[in-house]
Biopython code that builds the backbone (N, CA, C, O; Angstrom):
import numpy as np
from Bio.PDB.StructureBuilder import StructureBuilder

atoms = [
    (1, "MET", "N", (0.845, -1.259, -0.045)),
    (1, "MET", "CA", (0.033, 0.067, -0.038)),
    (1, "MET", "C", (0.885, 1.269, -0.026)),
    (1, "MET", "O", (0.700, 2.176, 0.786)),
    (2, "THR", "N", (1.789, 1.288, -0.890)),
    (2, "THR", "CA", (2.705, 2.403, -0.896)),
    (2, "THR", "C", (2.316, 3.538, -1.888)),
    (2, "THR", "O", (2.940, 4.599, -1.904)),
    (3, "SER", "N", (1.323, 3.295, -2.669)),
    (3, "SER", "CA", (1.003, 4.271, -3.645)),
    (3, "SER", "C", (0.380, 5.512, -2.994)),
    (3, "SER", "O", (-0.280, 5.386, -1.963)),
    (4, "ALA", "N", (0.574, 6.718, -3.573)),
    (4, "ALA", "CA", (0.031, 7.908, -3.113)),
    (4, "ALA", "C", (-1.551, 7.818, -3.086)),
    (4, "ALA", "O", (-2.227, 8.327, -2.191)),
    (5, "GLU", "N", (-2.040, 7.155, -4.102)),
    (5, "GLU", "CA", (-3.502, 7.026, -4.241)),
    (5, "GLU", "C", (-4.158, 6.212, -3.036)),
    (5, "GLU", "O", (-5.176, 6.584, -2.454)),
    (6, "ASP", "N", (-3.489, 5.125, -2.755)),
    (6, "ASP", "CA", (-3.920, 4.351, -1.588)),
    (6, "ASP", "C", (-3.822, 5.213, -0.227)),
    (6, "ASP", "O", (-4.707, 5.144, 0.626)),
    (7, "ARG", "N", (-2.850, 5.909, -0.108)),
    (7, "ARG", "CA", (-2.608, 6.730, 1.116)),
    (7, "ARG", "C", (-3.742, 7.751, 1.105)),
    (7, "ARG", "O", (-4.343, 7.974, 2.155)),
    (8, "ALA", "N", (-4.050, 8.349, 0.042)),
    (8, "ALA", "CA", (-5.176, 9.287, -0.101)),
    (8, "ALA", "C", (-6.485, 8.744, 0.230)),
    (8, "ALA", "O", (-7.289, 9.338, 0.948)),
    (9, "ARG", "N", (-6.703, 7.525, -0.342)),
    (9, "ARG", "CA", (-7.986, 6.757, 0.000)),
    (9, "ARG", "C", (-8.123, 6.562, 1.473)),
    (9, "ARG", "O", (-9.199, 6.769, 2.034)),
    (10, "LEU", "N", (-7.079, 6.178, 2.095)),
    (10, "LEU", "CA", (-7.040, 5.896, 3.554)),
    (10, "LEU", "C", (-7.347, 7.179, 4.309)),
    (10, "LEU", "O", (-8.193, 7.132, 5.202)),
    (11, "ILE", "N", (-6.725, 8.331, 4.024)),
    (11, "ILE", "CA", (-7.047, 9.520, 4.629)),
    (11, "ILE", "C", (-8.414, 9.932, 4.505)),
    (11, "ILE", "O", (-9.026, 10.412, 5.459)),
    (12, "GLU", "N", (-8.988, 9.742, 3.215)),
    (12, "GLU", "CA", (-10.334, 10.035, 3.003)),
    (12, "GLU", "C", (-11.264, 9.330, 3.907)),
    (12, "GLU", "O", (-12.102, 9.931, 4.580)),
    (13, "PHE", "N", (-11.098, 7.957, 3.918)),
    (13, "PHE", "CA", (-11.919, 7.128, 4.865)),
    (13, "PHE", "C", (-11.805, 7.482, 6.292)),
    (13, "PHE", "O", (-12.813, 7.559, 6.995)),
    (14, "VAL", "N", (-10.557, 7.712, 6.773)),
    (14, "VAL", "CA", (-10.343, 8.092, 8.148)),
    (14, "VAL", "C", (-11.056, 9.539, 8.400)),
    (14, "VAL", "O", (-11.594, 9.736, 9.490)),
    (15, "SER", "N", (-11.062, 10.394, 7.554)),
    (15, "SER", "CA", (-11.652, 11.666, 7.755)),
    (15, "SER", "C", (-13.191, 11.556, 7.839)),
    (15, "SER", "O", (-13.805, 12.422, 8.463)),
    (16, "THR", "N", (-13.847, 10.535, 7.244)),
    (16, "THR", "CA", (-15.298, 10.408, 7.542)),
    (16, "THR", "C", (-15.603, 9.943, 8.857)),
    (16, "THR", "O", (-16.755, 10.066, 9.272)),
    (17, "LEU", "N", (-14.658, 9.390, 9.611)),
    (17, "LEU", "CA", (-14.914, 8.842, 10.958)),
    (17, "LEU", "C", (-15.010, 10.034, 12.008)),
    (17, "LEU", "O", (-15.703, 9.945, 13.022)),
    (18, "ALA", "N", (-14.298, 11.096, 11.699)),
    (18, "ALA", "CA", (-14.332, 12.190, 12.693)),
    (18, "ALA", "C", (-14.052, 13.425, 11.884)),
    (18, "ALA", "O", (-12.923, 13.913, 11.857)),
    (19, "PRO", "N", (-15.128, 13.966, 11.185)),
    (19, "PRO", "CA", (-14.794, 15.066, 10.351)),
    (19, "PRO", "C", (-14.272, 16.145, 10.965)),
    (19, "PRO", "O", (-14.712, 16.485, 12.064)),
    (20, "GLY", "N", (-13.224, 16.861, 10.324)),
    (20, "GLY", "CA", (-12.594, 18.009, 10.877)),
    (20, "GLY", "C", (-11.640, 17.767, 11.983)),
    (20, "GLY", "O", (-11.141, 18.765, 12.504)),
    (21, "ARG", "N", (-11.305, 16.584, 12.427)),
    (21, "ARG", "CA", (-10.395, 16.333, 13.442)),
    (21, "ARG", "C", (-9.617, 14.979, 13.273)),
    (21, "ARG", "O", (-8.612, 14.770, 13.952)),
    (22, "ALA", "N", (-10.070, 14.085, 12.389)),
    (22, "ALA", "CA", (-9.471, 12.777, 12.338)),
    (22, "ALA", "C", (-8.116, 12.844, 12.023)),
    (22, "ALA", "O", (-7.340, 12.166, 12.697)),
    (23, "VAL", "N", (-7.642, 13.629, 11.004)),
    (23, "VAL", "CA", (-6.205, 13.685, 10.599)),
    (23, "VAL", "C", (-5.716, 14.965, 10.928)),
    (23, "VAL", "O", (-6.362, 15.956, 10.590)),
    (24, "GLY", "N", (-4.611, 15.073, 11.571)),
    (24, "GLY", "CA", (-4.075, 16.335, 12.216)),
    (24, "GLY", "C", (-3.582, 17.246, 10.984)),
    (24, "GLY", "O", (-3.493, 16.834, 9.827)),
    (25, "PRO", "N", (-3.294, 18.479, 11.389)),
    (25, "PRO", "CA", (-2.868, 19.538, 10.400)),
    (25, "PRO", "C", (-1.460, 18.988, 9.543)),
    (25, "PRO", "O", (-1.204, 19.307, 8.382)),
    (26, "ASP", "N", (-0.742, 18.215, 10.284)),
    (26, "ASP", "CA", (0.442, 17.672, 9.581)),
    (26, "ASP", "C", (0.049, 16.683, 8.415)),
    (26, "ASP", "O", (0.905, 16.309, 7.614)),
    (27, "GLY", "N", (-1.225, 16.281, 8.340)),
    (27, "GLY", "CA", (-1.682, 15.263, 7.266)),
    (27, "GLY", "C", (-1.282, 13.887, 7.611)),
    (27, "GLY", "O", (-1.400, 13.004, 6.762)),
    (28, "ASP", "N", (-0.782, 13.611, 8.876)),
    (28, "ASP", "CA", (-0.323, 12.262, 9.313)),
    (28, "ASP", "C", (-0.948, 11.751, 10.585)),
    (28, "ASP", "O", (-1.443, 10.627, 10.672)),
    (29, "THR", "N", (-0.903, 12.641, 11.585)),
    (29, "THR", "CA", (-1.285, 12.251, 12.829)),
    (29, "THR", "C", (-2.839, 12.069, 13.015)),
    (29, "THR", "O", (-3.648, 12.886, 12.573)),
    (30, "LEU", "N", (-3.173, 10.985, 13.673)),
    (30, "LEU", "CA", (-4.603, 10.591, 13.815)),
    (30, "LEU", "C", (-5.185, 11.003, 15.201)),
    (30, "LEU", "O", (-4.527, 10.919, 16.239)),
    (31, "ASP", "N", (-6.339, 11.411, 15.145)),
    (31, "ASP", "CA", (-7.020, 11.784, 16.512)),
    (31, "ASP", "C", (-8.329, 10.951, 16.402)),
    (31, "ASP", "O", (-9.354, 11.479, 15.971)),
    (32, "LEU", "N", (-8.293, 9.541, 16.826)),
    (32, "LEU", "CA", (-9.543, 8.847, 16.666)),
    (32, "LEU", "C", (-9.834, 8.137, 18.020)),
    (32, "LEU", "O", (-8.919, 7.796, 18.769)),
    (33, "ASP", "N", (-11.074, 7.942, 18.285)),
    (33, "ASP", "CA", (-11.434, 7.150, 19.448)),
    (33, "ASP", "C", (-11.357, 5.719, 19.186)),
    (33, "ASP", "O", (-11.103, 5.363, 18.035)),
    (34, "SER", "N", (-11.550, 4.814, 20.135)),
    (34, "SER", "CA", (-11.385, 3.435, 20.098)),
    (34, "SER", "C", (-12.352, 2.776, 18.959)),
    (34, "SER", "O", (-11.918, 1.905, 18.206)),
    (35, "LEU", "N", (-13.564, 3.208, 18.893)),
    (35, "LEU", "CA", (-14.533, 2.809, 17.935)),
    (35, "LEU", "C", (-13.978, 2.948, 16.544)),
    (35, "LEU", "O", (-13.882, 1.999, 15.766)),
    (36, "ALA", "N", (-13.581, 4.305, 16.248)),
    (36, "ALA", "CA", (-13.053, 4.582, 14.916)),
    (36, "ALA", "C", (-11.810, 3.778, 14.561)),
    (36, "ALA", "O", (-11.582, 3.409, 13.409)),
    (37, "LEU", "N", (-11.011, 3.520, 15.602)),
    (37, "LEU", "CA", (-9.752, 2.727, 15.226)),
    (37, "LEU", "C", (-10.240, 1.374, 14.847)),
    (37, "LEU", "O", (-9.736, 0.839, 13.860)),
    (38, "LEU", "N", (-11.214, 0.733, 15.561)),
    (38, "LEU", "CA", (-11.773, -0.651, 15.081)),
    (38, "LEU", "C", (-12.253, -0.532, 13.687)),
    (38, "LEU", "O", (-11.994, -1.419, 12.874)),
    (39, "GLN", "N", (-13.011, 0.624, 13.335)),
    (39, "GLN", "CA", (-13.459, 0.812, 12.002)),
    (39, "GLN", "C", (-12.279, 0.812, 10.976)),
    (39, "GLN", "O", (-12.388, 0.178, 9.927)),
    (40, "VAL", "N", (-11.222, 1.479, 11.259)),
    (40, "VAL", "CA", (-10.027, 1.583, 10.464)),
    (40, "VAL", "C", (-9.411, 0.254, 10.273)),
    (40, "VAL", "O", (-9.008, -0.058, 9.153)),
    (41, "VAL", "N", (-9.300, -0.592, 11.320)),
    (41, "VAL", "CA", (-8.791, -2.016, 11.227)),
    (41, "VAL", "C", (-9.611, -2.800, 10.439)),
    (41, "VAL", "O", (-9.103, -3.552, 9.608)),
    (42, "VAL", "N", (-10.894, -2.724, 10.592)),
    (42, "VAL", "CA", (-11.839, -3.615, 9.643)),
    (42, "VAL", "C", (-11.658, -3.099, 8.180)),
    (42, "VAL", "O", (-11.658, -3.896, 7.242)),
    (43, "TYR", "N", (-11.517, -1.877, 8.015)),
    (43, "TYR", "CA", (-11.371, -1.286, 6.543)),
    (43, "TYR", "C", (-10.135, -1.903, 5.995)),
    (43, "TYR", "O", (-10.154, -2.432, 4.884)),
    (44, "LEU", "N", (-9.031, -1.857, 6.745)),
    (44, "LEU", "CA", (-7.773, -2.329, 6.219)),
    (44, "LEU", "C", (-7.861, -3.726, 5.906)),
    (44, "LEU", "O", (-7.375, -4.127, 4.849)),
    (45, "GLU", "N", (-8.451, -4.549, 6.740)),
    (45, "GLU", "CA", (-8.494, -5.932, 6.606)),
    (45, "GLU", "C", (-9.363, -6.300, 5.352)),
    (45, "GLU", "O", (-9.003, -7.236, 4.638)),
    (46, "GLN", "N", (-10.406, -5.644, 5.091)),
    (46, "GLN", "CA", (-11.209, -5.825, 4.099)),
    (46, "GLN", "C", (-10.726, -5.303, 2.820)),
    (46, "GLN", "O", (-10.913, -6.009, 1.829)),
    (47, "ARG", "N", (-10.154, -4.219, 2.691)),
    (47, "ARG", "CA", (-9.542, -3.619, 1.493)),
    (47, "ARG", "C", (-8.351, -4.211, 0.921)),
    (47, "ARG", "O", (-8.156, -4.395, -0.280)),
    (48, "TYR", "N", (-7.500, -4.523, 1.962)),
    (48, "TYR", "CA", (-6.088, -5.085, 1.612)),
    (48, "TYR", "C", (-5.874, -6.455, 1.835)),
    (48, "TYR", "O", (-4.807, -6.977, 1.511)),
    (49, "GLY", "N", (-6.880, -7.152, 2.411)),
    (49, "GLY", "CA", (-6.856, -8.554, 2.747)),
    (49, "GLY", "C", (-5.801, -9.030, 3.774)),
    (49, "GLY", "O", (-5.388, -10.190, 3.800)),
    (50, "VAL", "N", (-5.387, -8.040, 4.633)),
    (50, "VAL", "CA", (-4.509, -8.305, 5.759)),
    (50, "VAL", "C", (-5.299, -8.686, 7.009)),
    (50, "VAL", "O", (-6.329, -8.080, 7.304)),
    (51, "ARG", "N", (-4.835, -9.656, 7.719)),
    (51, "ARG", "CA", (-5.428, -10.027, 8.932)),
    (51, "ARG", "C", (-4.755, -9.433, 10.177)),
    (51, "ARG", "O", (-3.928, -10.098, 10.800)),
    (52, "LEU", "N", (-5.055, -8.343, 10.502)),
    (52, "LEU", "CA", (-4.244, -7.585, 11.566)),
    (52, "LEU", "C", (-4.475, -8.269, 13.040)),
    (52, "LEU", "O", (-3.626, -8.205, 13.929)),
    (53, "ALA", "N", (-5.550, -8.833, 13.159)),
    (53, "ALA", "CA", (-5.716, -9.521, 14.525)),
    (53, "ALA", "C", (-4.690, -10.759, 14.700)),
    (53, "ALA", "O", (-4.397, -11.155, 15.829)),
    (54, "ALA", "N", (-4.241, -11.259, 13.718)),
    (54, "ALA", "CA", (-3.219, -12.279, 13.791)),
    (54, "ALA", "C", (-1.865, -11.859, 14.084)),
    (54, "ALA", "O", (-0.975, -12.698, 14.229)),
    (55, "HIS", "N", (-1.642, -10.572, 14.185)),
    (55, "HIS", "CA", (-0.244, -9.951, 14.332)),
    (55, "HIS", "C", (-0.324, -9.086, 15.659)),
    (55, "HIS", "O", (-1.397, -8.681, 16.106)),
    (56, "ARG", "N", (0.895, -8.841, 16.244)),
    (56, "ARG", "CA", (0.983, -7.981, 17.301)),
    (56, "ARG", "C", (0.992, -6.525, 16.731)),
    (56, "ARG", "O", (1.812, -6.178, 15.881)),
    (57, "ILE", "N", (0.123, -5.766, 17.198)),
    (57, "ILE", "CA", (0.040, -4.333, 16.691)),
    (57, "ILE", "C", (0.355, -3.522, 17.884)),
    (57, "ILE", "O", (-0.193, -3.753, 18.962)),
    (58, "GLU", "N", (1.258, -2.538, 17.720)),
    (58, "GLU", "CA", (1.650, -1.608, 18.731)),
    (58, "GLU", "C", (0.772, -0.445, 18.709)),
    (58, "GLU", "O", (0.311, -0.113, 17.617)),
    (59, "PRO", "N", (0.465, 0.240, 19.776)),
    (59, "PRO", "CA", (-0.270, 1.487, 19.810)),
    (59, "PRO", "C", (0.258, 2.582, 18.795)),
    (59, "PRO", "O", (-0.513, 3.314, 18.175)),
    (60, "ASP", "N", (1.533, 2.631, 18.685)),
    (60, "ASP", "CA", (2.151, 3.698, 17.754)),
    (60, "ASP", "C", (1.736, 3.407, 16.312)),
    (60, "ASP", "O", (1.646, 4.289, 15.458)),
    (61, "ASP", "N", (1.477, 2.049, 16.086)),
    (61, "ASP", "CA", (1.069, 1.840, 14.600)),
    (61, "ASP", "C", (-0.330, 2.486, 14.310)),
    (61, "ASP", "O", (-0.655, 2.697, 13.141)),
    (62, "LEU", "N", (-1.107, 2.782, 15.277)),
    (62, "LEU", "CA", (-2.443, 3.428, 15.109)),
    (62, "LEU", "C", (-2.581, 4.863, 15.233)),
    (62, "LEU", "O", (-3.646, 5.452, 15.046)),
    (63, "ARG", "N", (-1.405, 5.460, 15.574)),
    (63, "ARG", "CA", (-1.411, 6.923, 15.776)),
    (63, "ARG", "C", (-1.174, 7.870, 14.638)),
    (63, "ARG", "O", (-1.235, 9.091, 14.776)),
    (64, "SER", "N", (-0.897, 7.256, 13.496)),
    (64, "SER", "CA", (-0.659, 8.011, 12.291)),
    (64, "SER", "C", (-1.123, 7.282, 10.950)),
    (64, "SER", "O", (-1.287, 6.062, 10.925)),
    (65, "VAL", "N", (-1.313, 8.049, 9.902)),
    (65, "VAL", "CA", (-1.469, 7.543, 8.547)),
    (65, "VAL", "C", (-0.283, 6.595, 8.203)),
    (65, "VAL", "O", (-0.468, 5.480, 7.715)),
    (66, "SER", "N", (0.960, 7.111, 8.492)),
    (66, "SER", "CA", (2.165, 6.442, 8.133)),
    (66, "SER", "C", (2.262, 5.076, 8.898)),
    (66, "SER", "O", (2.779, 4.087, 8.378)),
    (67, "GLY", "N", (1.774, 5.077, 10.065)),
    (67, "GLY", "CA", (1.752, 3.779, 10.800)),
    (67, "GLY", "C", (0.806, 2.764, 10.305)),
    (67, "GLY", "O", (1.096, 1.568, 10.340)),
    (68, "LEU", "N", (-0.320, 3.201, 9.842)),
    (68, "LEU", "CA", (-1.319, 2.329, 9.210)),
    (68, "LEU", "C", (-0.762, 1.773, 7.961)),
    (68, "LEU", "O", (-0.899, 0.580, 7.689)),
    (69, "VAL", "N", (-0.120, 2.626, 7.174)),
    (69, "VAL", "CA", (0.595, 2.225, 5.871)),
    (69, "VAL", "C", (1.619, 1.142, 6.177)),
    (69, "VAL", "O", (1.678, 0.081, 5.556)),
    (70, "SER", "N", (2.388, 1.470, 7.139)),
    (70, "SER", "CA", (3.415, 0.552, 7.612)),
    (70, "SER", "C", (2.894, -0.866, 8.003)),
    (70, "SER", "O", (3.511, -1.897, 7.735)),
    (71, "LEU", "N", (1.736, -0.821, 8.642)),
    (71, "LEU", "CA", (1.115, -2.117, 9.026)),
    (71, "LEU", "C", (0.694, -2.944, 7.831)),
    (71, "LEU", "O", (1.017, -4.129, 7.739)),
    (72, "VAL", "N", (-0.019, -2.326, 6.925)),
    (72, "VAL", "CA", (-0.349, -3.059, 5.710)),
    (72, "VAL", "C", (0.748, -3.521, 4.884)),
    (72, "VAL", "O", (0.659, -4.608, 4.313)),
    (73, "ASP", "N", (1.870, -2.722, 4.761)),
    (73, "ASP", "CA", (3.038, -3.030, 4.116)),
    (73, "ASP", "C", (3.834, -4.305, 4.881)),
    (73, "ASP", "O", (4.440, -5.161, 4.237)),
    (74, "ARG", "N", (3.756, -4.302, 6.124)),
    (74, "ARG", "CA", (4.419, -5.432, 6.861)),
    (74, "ARG", "C", (3.647, -6.754, 6.880)),
    (74, "ARG", "O", (4.207, -7.847, 6.796)),
    (75, "PHE", "N", (2.418, -6.596, 6.987)),
    (75, "PHE", "CA", (1.567, -7.795, 7.098)),
    (75, "PHE", "C", (0.573, -8.183, 6.017)),
    (75, "PHE", "O", (-0.159, -9.172, 6.048)),
    (76, "GLY", "N", (0.655, -7.185, 4.969)),
    (76, "GLY", "CA", (-0.263, -7.576, 3.832)),
    (76, "GLY", "C", (0.314, -8.425, 2.791)),
    (76, "GLY", "O", (-0.374, -8.783, 1.835)),
]
sb = StructureBuilder()
sb.init_structure("model")
sb.init_model(0)
sb.init_chain("A")
sb.init_seg("    ")
for serial, (resi, resn, name, xyz) in enumerate(atoms, 1):
    if name == "N":
        sb.init_residue(resn, " ", resi, " ")
    sb.init_atom(name, np.array(xyz, "f"), 0.0, 1.0, " ", f" {name:<3s}", serial, name[0])
structure = sb.get_structure()
């Protein structure tokens, strides 16, 4: 998931979960509650066919768009 288009699609999806605050002003930092994070995990699993529940995920992996991209790249 290294393409700019995939990253933009992920940012667009995340932005729908918490309009106006999901993605920080730097375009990378995430500000999501636990329910929104679960929705992101389900989205990544369905869109990219990666089973994140089968892997150890660190909290830092869920704090930024870059962290999410890295998860998919590592386990996808």
